[in-house]
N, CA, C and O atoms as CSV, one atom per row, in Angstrom:
chain,resi,resn,atom,element,x,y,z
A,1,MET,N,N,88.655,142.545,57.090
A,1,MET,CA,C,89.835,141.927,57.660
A,1,MET,C,C,90.520,142.911,58.597
A,1,MET,O,O,90.757,144.069,58.251
A,2,GLY,N,N,90.826,142.428,59.773
A,2,GLY,CA,C,91.512,143.250,60.745
A,2,GLY,C,C,93.018,143.138,60.591
A,2,GLY,O,O,93.522,142.364,59.778
A,3,ARG,N,N,93.721,143.921,61.383
A,3,ARG,CA,C,95.168,143.959,61.334
A,3,ARG,C,C,95.742,143.986,62.740
A,3,ARG,O,O,95.296,144.743,63.602
A,4,LEU,N,N,96.733,143.149,62.946
A,4,LEU,CA,C,97.483,143.160,64.199
A,4,LEU,C,C,98.873,143.672,63.865
A,4,LEU,O,O,99.623,143.022,63.136
A,5,ARG,N,N,99.216,144.837,64.400
A,5,ARG,CA,C,100.542,145.419,64.179
A,5,ARG,C,C,101.382,145.144,65.424
A,5,ARG,O,O,100.970,145.398,66.556
A,6,TYR,N,N,102.568,144.619,65.166
A,6,TYR,CA,C,103.466,144.245,66.239
A,6,TYR,C,C,104.721,145.097,66.148
A,6,TYR,O,O,105.317,145.167,65.074
A,7,ASP,N,N,105.126,145.710,67.160
A,7,ASP,CA,C,106.357,146.481,67.364
A,7,ASP,C,C,106.365,147.829,66.655
A,7,ASP,O,O,107.371,148.538,66.706
A,8,GLY,N,N,105.283,148.198,66.001
A,8,GLY,CA,C,105.189,149.508,65.382
A,8,GLY,C,C,105.924,149.669,64.069
A,8,GLY,O,O,105.791,150.706,63.420
A,9,THR,N,N,106.705,148.664,63.653
A,9,THR,CA,C,107.454,148.784,62.404
A,9,THR,C,C,107.168,147.647,61.428
A,9,THR,O,O,107.327,147.822,60.220
A,10,SER,N,N,106.756,146.508,61.920
A,10,SER,CA,C,106.520,145.345,61.058
A,10,SER,C,C,105.241,145.496,60.254
A,10,SER,O,O,104.342,146.247,60.631
A,11,ASP,N,N,105.168,144.776,59.143
A,11,ASP,CA,C,103.926,144.726,58.381
A,11,ASP,C,C,102.841,144.101,59.253
A,11,ASP,O,O,103.134,143.233,60.075
A,12,PRO,N,N,101.596,144.532,59.086
A,12,PRO,CA,C,100.532,143.975,59.925
A,12,PRO,C,C,100.237,142.515,59.581
A,12,PRO,O,O,100.436,142.065,58.452
A,13,ILE,N,N,99.762,141.804,60.578
A,13,ILE,CA,C,99.252,140.452,60.377
A,13,ILE,C,C,97.779,140.624,60.037
A,13,ILE,O,O,97.036,141.229,60.810
A,14,ILE,N,N,97.345,140.105,58.899
A,14,ILE,CA,C,95.966,140.256,58.444
A,14,ILE,C,C,95.129,139.114,59.020
A,14,ILE,O,O,95.424,137.938,58.806
A,15,ILE,N,N,94.081,139.486,59.755
A,15,ILE,CA,C,93.241,138.514,60.468
A,15,ILE,C,C,91.794,138.986,60.391
A,15,ILE,O,O,91.520,140.181,60.507
A,16,GLU,N,N,90.871,138.051,60.195
A,16,GLU,CA,C,89.455,138.409,60.195
A,16,GLU,C,C,89.094,139.033,61.539
A,16,GLU,O,O,89.632,138.650,62.577
A,17,ASP,N,N,88.171,140.005,61.506
A,17,ASP,CA,C,87.806,140.761,62.705
A,17,ASP,C,C,87.398,139.867,63.878
A,17,ASP,O,O,87.835,140.100,65.005
A,18,VAL,N,N,86.577,138.859,63.634
A,18,VAL,CA,C,86.090,138.027,64.743
A,18,VAL,C,C,87.243,137.234,65.362
A,18,VAL,O,O,87.298,137.079,66.582
A,19,THR,N,N,88.148,136.739,64.547
A,19,THR,CA,C,89.316,136.020,65.072
A,19,THR,C,C,90.227,136.978,65.820
A,19,THR,O,O,90.763,136.636,66.874
A,20,LEU,N,N,90.404,138.174,65.278
A,20,LEU,CA,C,91.241,139.176,65.941
A,20,LEU,C,C,90.661,139.568,67.301
A,20,LEU,O,O,91.411,139.822,68.244
A,21,ALA,N,N,89.352,139.618,67.407
A,21,ALA,CA,C,88.713,139.936,68.693
A,21,ALA,C,C,89.044,138.872,69.738
A,21,ALA,O,O,89.285,139.196,70.901
A,22,HIS,N,N,89.056,137.613,69.329
A,22,HIS,CA,C,89.423,136.540,70.252
A,22,HIS,C,C,90.896,136.651,70.649
A,22,HIS,O,O,91.237,136.524,71.825
A,23,LEU,N,N,91.760,136.887,69.670
A,23,LEU,CA,C,93.186,137.007,69.957
A,23,LEU,C,C,93.479,138.193,70.865
A,23,LEU,O,O,94.358,138.122,71.724
A,24,LYS,N,N,92.749,139.273,70.676
A,24,LYS,CA,C,92.933,140.457,71.514
A,24,LYS,C,C,92.716,140.111,72.987
A,24,LYS,O,O,93.486,140.540,73.846
A,25,ILE,N,N,91.685,139.349,73.276
A,25,ILE,CA,C,91.395,138.956,74.659
A,25,ILE,C,C,92.503,138.059,75.207
A,25,ILE,O,O,92.959,138.247,76.335
A,26,ILE,N,N,92.928,137.090,74.412
A,26,ILE,CA,C,93.966,136.155,74.861
A,26,ILE,C,C,95.287,136.881,75.093
A,26,ILE,O,O,95.917,136.712,76.137
A,27,ILE,N,N,95.704,137.682,74.127
A,27,ILE,CA,C,96.969,138.405,74.246
A,27,ILE,C,C,96.923,139.383,75.418
A,27,ILE,O,O,97.874,139.462,76.196
A,28,ALA,N,N,95.841,140.118,75.547
A,28,ALA,CA,C,95.722,141.081,76.646
A,28,ALA,C,C,95.747,140.382,78.003
A,28,ALA,O,O,96.346,140.891,78.950
A,29,THR,N,N,95.109,139.235,78.101
A,29,THR,CA,C,95.100,138.488,79.357
A,29,THR,C,C,96.512,138.064,79.745
A,29,THR,O,O,96.920,138.235,80.895
A,30,LYS,N,N,97.257,137.515,78.794
A,30,LYS,CA,C,98.621,137.075,79.090
A,30,LYS,C,C,99.524,138.262,79.453
A,30,LYS,O,O,100.302,138.187,80.404
A,31,LEU,N,N,99.419,139.347,78.696
A,31,LEU,CA,C,100.287,140.487,78.955
A,31,LEU,C,C,99.928,141.196,80.257
A,31,LEU,O,O,100.805,141.720,80.943
A,32,ARG,N,N,98.654,141.212,80.593
A,32,ARG,CA,C,98.238,141.807,81.866
A,32,ARG,C,C,98.862,141.042,83.043
A,32,ARG,O,O,99.138,141.618,84.095
A,33,ARG,N,N,99.074,139.744,82.845
A,33,ARG,CA,C,99.712,138.904,83.872
A,33,ARG,C,C,101.238,138.949,83.781
A,33,ARG,O,O,101.929,138.251,84.523
A,34,GLN,N,N,101.765,139.779,82.862
A,34,GLN,CA,C,103.208,139.879,82.622
A,34,GLN,C,C,103.788,138.552,82.121
A,34,GLN,O,O,104.927,138.210,82.439
A,35,GLU,N,N,103.006,137.812,81.341
A,35,GLU,CA,C,103.433,136.528,80.780
A,35,GLU,C,C,103.735,136.706,79.298
A,35,GLU,O,O,102.840,137.010,78.510
A,36,SER,N,N,104.977,136.520,78.926
A,36,SER,CA,C,105.391,136.584,77.535
A,36,SER,C,C,105.208,135.211,76.893
A,36,SER,O,O,105.136,134.193,77.582
A,37,PHE,N,N,105.134,135.201,75.560
A,37,PHE,CA,C,104.956,133.941,74.829
A,37,PHE,C,C,105.291,134.156,73.364
A,37,PHE,O,O,105.418,135.289,72.899
A,38,MET,N,N,105.433,133.049,72.642
A,38,MET,CA,C,105.665,133.116,71.205
A,38,MET,C,C,104.331,133.016,70.476
A,38,MET,O,O,103.399,132.367,70.950
A,39,MET,N,N,104.250,133.670,69.312
A,39,MET,CA,C,103.078,133.564,68.451
A,39,MET,C,C,103.586,133.260,67.042
A,39,MET,O,O,104.456,133.962,66.524
A,40,THR,N,N,103.037,132.207,66.424
A,40,THR,CA,C,103.473,131.743,65.117
A,40,THR,C,C,102.295,131.685,64.166
A,40,THR,O,O,101.188,131.316,64.555
A,41,TRP,N,N,102.541,132.057,62.902
A,41,TRP,CA,C,101.484,131.998,61.885
A,41,TRP,C,C,102.124,131.850,60.508
A,41,TRP,O,O,103.324,132.063,60.339
A,42,ALA,N,N,101.309,131.484,59.539
A,42,ALA,CA,C,101.719,131.435,58.140
A,42,ALA,C,C,101.161,132.691,57.473
A,42,ALA,O,O,99.947,132.811,57.312
A,43,PRO,N,N,102.028,133.632,57.081
A,43,PRO,CA,C,101.545,134.870,56.470
A,43,PRO,C,C,100.722,134.605,55.212
A,43,PRO,O,O,101.011,133.680,54.453
A,44,ARG,N,N,99.692,135.427,55.002
A,44,ARG,CA,C,98.812,135.282,53.840
A,44,ARG,C,C,99.436,135.827,52.567
A,44,ARG,O,O,99.078,135.405,51.468
A,45,ASP,N,N,100.377,136.770,52.712
A,45,ASP,CA,C,100.974,137.360,51.503
A,45,ASP,C,C,102.015,136.408,50.913
A,45,ASP,O,O,102.324,135.367,51.493
A,46,SER,N,N,102.534,136.773,49.784
A,46,SER,CA,C,103.498,135.912,49.093
A,46,SER,C,C,104.930,136.372,49.354
A,46,SER,O,O,105.797,136.240,48.491
A,47,GLY,N,N,105.171,136.906,50.532
A,47,GLY,CA,C,106.506,137.380,50.883
A,47,GLY,C,C,107.478,136.230,51.089
A,47,GLY,O,O,107.138,135.070,50.858
A,48,PRO,N,N,108.694,136.560,51.526
A,48,PRO,CA,C,109.730,135.536,51.660
A,48,PRO,C,C,109.493,134.569,52.818
A,48,PRO,O,O,109.983,133.440,52.779
A,49,ASN,N,N,108.761,134.981,53.837
A,49,ASN,CA,C,108.546,134.118,55.005
A,49,ASN,C,C,107.323,133.240,54.812
A,49,ASN,O,O,106.217,133.738,54.602
A,50,LYS,N,N,107.524,131.941,54.884
A,50,LYS,CA,C,106.396,131.000,54.811
A,50,LYS,C,C,105.791,130.771,56.192
A,50,LYS,O,O,104.630,130.380,56.306
A,51,ARG,N,N,106.573,131.013,57.236
A,51,ARG,CA,C,106.102,130.976,58.623
A,51,ARG,C,C,106.805,132.097,59.361
A,51,ARG,O,O,107.971,132.393,59.100
A,52,SER,N,N,106.101,132.706,60.267
A,52,SER,CA,C,106.682,133.784,61.074
A,52,SER,C,C,106.390,133.516,62.540
A,52,SER,O,O,105.344,132.971,62.891
A,53,THR,N,N,107.328,133.907,63.387
A,53,THR,CA,C,107.160,133.799,64.834
A,53,THR,C,C,107.648,135.094,65.452
A,53,THR,O,O,108.698,135.617,65.077
A,54,VAL,N,N,106.876,135.613,66.406
A,54,VAL,CA,C,107.289,136.782,67.181
A,54,VAL,C,C,107.198,136.449,68.664
A,54,VAL,O,O,106.415,135.594,69.079
A,55,TRP,N,N,108.000,137.128,69.438
A,55,TRP,CA,C,107.969,137.014,70.893
A,55,TRP,C,C,107.050,138.121,71.389
A,55,TRP,O,O,107.357,139.303,71.238
A,56,ILE,N,N,105.929,137.741,71.979
A,56,ILE,CA,C,104.971,138.707,72.513
A,56,ILE,C,C,105.387,139.038,73.947
A,56,ILE,O,O,105.467,138.159,74.805
A,57,HIS,N,N,105.647,140.307,74.184
A,57,HIS,CA,C,106.164,140.762,75.476
A,57,HIS,C,C,105.461,142.068,75.849
A,57,HIS,O,O,105.154,142.869,74.965
A,58,PRO,N,N,105.200,142.301,77.143
A,58,PRO,CA,C,104.488,143.517,77.550
A,58,PRO,C,C,105.146,144.824,77.119
A,58,PRO,O,O,104.455,145.833,76.981
A,59,ALA,N,N,106.452,144.837,76.903
A,59,ALA,CA,C,107.143,146.072,76.550
A,59,ALA,C,C,107.106,146.376,75.048
A,59,ALA,O,O,107.521,147.457,74.630
A,60,ILE,N,N,106.619,145.443,74.242
A,60,ILE,CA,C,106.597,145.639,72.788
A,60,ILE,C,C,105.203,146.099,72.376
A,60,ILE,O,O,104.218,145.438,72.706
A,61,PRO,N,N,105.101,147.216,71.664
A,61,PRO,CA,C,103.783,147.749,71.314
A,61,PRO,C,C,102.988,146.858,70.367
A,61,PRO,O,O,103.539,146.249,69.449
A,62,LEU,N,N,101.698,146.796,70.607
A,62,LEU,CA,C,100.737,146.076,69.764
A,62,LEU,C,C,99.614,147.027,69.403
A,62,LEU,O,O,99.238,147.891,70.195
A,63,GLN,N,N,99.082,146.863,68.203
A,63,GLN,CA,C,97.908,147.639,67.801
A,63,GLN,C,C,96.946,146.698,67.095
A,63,GLN,O,O,97.322,145.986,66.164
A,64,PHE,N,N,95.698,146.705,67.553
A,64,PHE,CA,C,94.638,145.905,66.947
A,64,PHE,C,C,93.770,146.830,66.115
A,64,PHE,O,O,93.197,147.779,66.650
A,65,GLY,N,N,93.660,146.576,64.823
A,65,GLY,CA,C,92.836,147.396,63.937
A,65,GLY,C,C,91.708,146.567,63.353
A,65,GLY,O,O,91.943,145.517,62.755
A,66,PHE,N,N,90.480,147.040,63.528
A,66,PHE,CA,C,89.299,146.316,63.060
A,66,PHE,C,C,88.632,147.083,61.923
A,66,PHE,O,O,88.567,148.312,61.947
A,67,ASP,N,N,88.139,146.350,60.928
A,67,ASP,CA,C,87.412,146.979,59.824
A,67,ASP,C,C,86.010,147.409,60.241
A,67,ASP,O,O,85.508,148.442,59.800
A,68,GLU,N,N,85.391,146.607,61.092
A,68,GLU,CA,C,84.026,146.888,61.521
A,68,GLU,C,C,84.028,147.831,62.719
A,68,GLU,O,O,84.878,147.725,63.603
A,69,GLU,N,N,83.073,148.750,62.740
A,69,GLU,CA,C,82.976,149.708,63.845
A,69,GLU,C,C,82.506,149.033,65.137
A,69,GLU,O,O,83.010,149.339,66.218
A,70,GLN,N,N,81.546,148.122,65.025
A,70,GLN,CA,C,81.013,147.420,66.193
A,70,GLN,C,C,81.905,146.224,66.543
A,70,GLN,O,O,82.345,145.502,65.649
A,71,PRO,N,N,82.174,146.010,67.834
A,71,PRO,CA,C,82.993,144.852,68.223
A,71,PRO,C,C,82.296,143.540,67.861
A,71,PRO,O,O,81.095,143.399,68.090
A,72,PRO,N,N,83.025,142.590,67.305
A,72,PRO,CA,C,82.420,141.297,66.978
A,72,PRO,C,C,82.119,140.507,68.252
A,72,PRO,O,O,82.744,140.712,69.292
A,73,ALA,N,N,81.159,139.611,68.144
A,73,ALA,CA,C,80.832,138.728,69.266
A,73,ALA,C,C,81.971,137.732,69.458
A,73,ALA,O,O,82.553,137.242,68.490
A,74,VAL,N,N,82.278,137.441,70.711
A,74,VAL,CA,C,83.311,136.448,70.999
A,74,VAL,C,C,82.675,135.230,71.652
A,74,VAL,O,O,81.665,135.328,72.349
A,75,ASP,N,N,83.292,134.083,71.408
A,75,ASP,CA,C,82.825,132.808,71.932
A,75,ASP,C,C,83.704,132.429,73.122
A,75,ASP,O,O,84.884,132.135,72.932
A,76,PRO,N,N,83.171,132.427,74.332
A,76,PRO,CA,C,83.980,132.100,75.509
A,76,PRO,C,C,84.636,130.723,75.423
A,76,PRO,O,O,85.738,130.530,75.937
A,77,GLN,N,N,83.974,129.772,74.783
A,77,GLN,CA,C,84.552,128.430,74.625
A,77,GLN,C,C,85.802,128.481,73.744
A,77,GLN,O,O,86.805,127.828,74.034
A,78,ARG,N,N,85.729,129.253,72.682
A,78,ARG,CA,C,86.888,129.399,71.795
A,78,ARG,C,C,88.048,130.066,72.533
A,78,ARG,O,O,89.201,129.670,72.363
A,79,ILE,N,N,87.752,131.064,73.341
A,79,ILE,CA,C,88.780,131.721,74.161
A,79,ILE,C,C,89.431,130.698,75.085
A,79,ILE,O,O,90.657,130.637,75.180
A,80,ALA,N,N,88.619,129.901,75.760
A,80,ALA,CA,C,89.139,128.907,76.708
A,80,ALA,C,C,90.030,127.883,76.007
A,80,ALA,O,O,91.082,127.515,76.530
A,81,GLU,N,N,89.615,127.426,74.830
A,81,GLU,CA,C,90.407,126.432,74.094
A,81,GLU,C,C,91.747,127.008,73.641
A,81,GLU,O,O,92.786,126.366,73.792
A,82,LEU,N,N,91.720,128.217,73.089
A,82,LEU,CA,C,92.966,128.842,72.655
A,82,LEU,C,C,93.897,129.096,73.835
A,82,LEU,O,O,95.104,128.882,73.731
A,83,MET,N,N,93.347,129.547,74.946
A,83,MET,CA,C,94.159,129.813,76.130
A,83,MET,C,C,94.747,128.514,76.681
A,83,MET,O,O,95.893,128.493,77.131
A,84,GLN,N,N,93.975,127.442,76.648
A,84,GLN,CA,C,94.473,126.147,77.125
A,84,GLN,C,C,95.660,125.681,76.276
A,84,GLN,O,O,96.665,125.220,76.818
A,85,HIS,N,N,95.550,125.800,74.955
A,85,HIS,CA,C,96.655,125.418,74.070
A,85,HIS,C,C,97.886,126.291,74.330
A,85,HIS,O,O,99.008,125.788,74.385
A,86,LEU,N,N,97.677,127.567,74.486
A,86,LEU,CA,C,98.780,128.495,74.737
A,86,LEU,C,C,99.459,128.185,76.068
A,86,LEU,O,O,100.687,128.138,76.137
A,87,ASN,N,N,98.687,127.978,77.110
A,87,ASN,CA,C,99.265,127.692,78.420
A,87,ASN,C,C,100.006,126.362,78.438
A,87,ASN,O,O,100.990,126.213,79.163
A,88,ALA,N,N,99.547,125.396,77.651
A,88,ALA,CA,C,100.185,124.080,77.623
A,88,ALA,C,C,101.518,124.104,76.880
A,88,ALA,O,O,102.444,123.379,77.242
A,89,SER,N,N,101.617,124.935,75.842
A,89,SER,CA,C,102.808,124.899,74.992
A,89,SER,C,C,103.703,126.131,75.119
A,89,SER,O,O,104.886,126.064,74.785
A,90,GLY,N,N,103.162,127.252,75.594
A,90,GLY,CA,C,103.925,128.493,75.633
A,90,GLY,C,C,103.981,129.197,74.295
A,90,GLY,O,O,104.689,130.192,74.134
A,91,GLU,N,N,103.223,128.670,73.324
A,91,GLU,CA,C,103.216,129.254,71.989
A,91,GLU,C,C,101.789,129.300,71.457
A,91,GLU,O,O,101.047,128.321,71.546
A,92,LEU,N,N,101.420,130.440,70.909
A,92,LEU,CA,C,100.114,130.603,70.282
A,92,LEU,C,C,100.312,130.405,68.779
A,92,LEU,O,O,100.840,131.283,68.097
A,93,VAL,N,N,99.884,129.246,68.268
A,93,VAL,CA,C,100.030,128.921,66.858
A,93,VAL,C,C,98.707,129.254,66.175
A,93,VAL,O,O,97.668,128.685,66.508
A,94,LEU,N,N,98.752,130.182,65.216
A,94,LEU,CA,C,97.535,130.707,64.603
A,94,LEU,C,C,97.107,129.963,63.342
A,94,LEU,O,O,96.125,130.358,62.713
A,95,ASP,N,N,97.803,128.911,62.956
A,95,ASP,CA,C,97.472,128.232,61.697
A,95,ASP,C,C,96.010,127.842,61.619
A,95,ASP,O,O,95.331,128.213,60.661
A,96,HIS,N,N,95.511,127.115,62.585
A,96,HIS,CA,C,94.108,126.676,62.551
A,96,HIS,C,C,93.147,127.832,62.843
A,96,HIS,O,O,92.004,127.824,62.388
A,97,VAL,N,N,93.610,128.812,63.595
A,97,VAL,CA,C,92.765,129.965,63.938
A,97,VAL,C,C,92.530,130.838,62.712
A,97,VAL,O,O,91.409,131.292,62.480
A,98,LEU,N,N,93.574,131.076,61.931
A,98,LEU,CA,C,93.469,131.942,60.760
A,98,LEU,C,C,92.695,131.279,59.635
A,98,LEU,O,O,92.135,131.970,58.785
A,99,SER,N,N,92.652,129.967,59.614
A,99,SER,CA,C,91.940,129.282,58.533
A,99,SER,C,C,90.465,129.106,58.849
A,99,SER,O,O,89.701,128.685,57.980
A,100,SER,N,N,90.046,129.418,60.066
A,100,SER,CA,C,88.640,129.235,60.432
A,100,SER,C,C,87.809,130.435,60.090
A,100,SER,O,O,86.602,130.440,60.335
């Protein structure tokens, strides 16, 4: 399981390596274009938040941590579908992504 750390202080978002590899491409593409967006997910832990949302912005630090040494294969079709949903709504909702 990989980890996405947002802002350097928050607890990491736990995500399977292959899904995290796809998200890395999508997030990097948007931030490279200076496009901010919201990202929402249901945390896997039993903490107080049943849903969390963060504002992804180029000035806020991100760290992608992978368990596997070799980069996972990415599916260009999956990237295109996720990017299409994000561009249509302005929000990257990870519910279906994290459950796959």
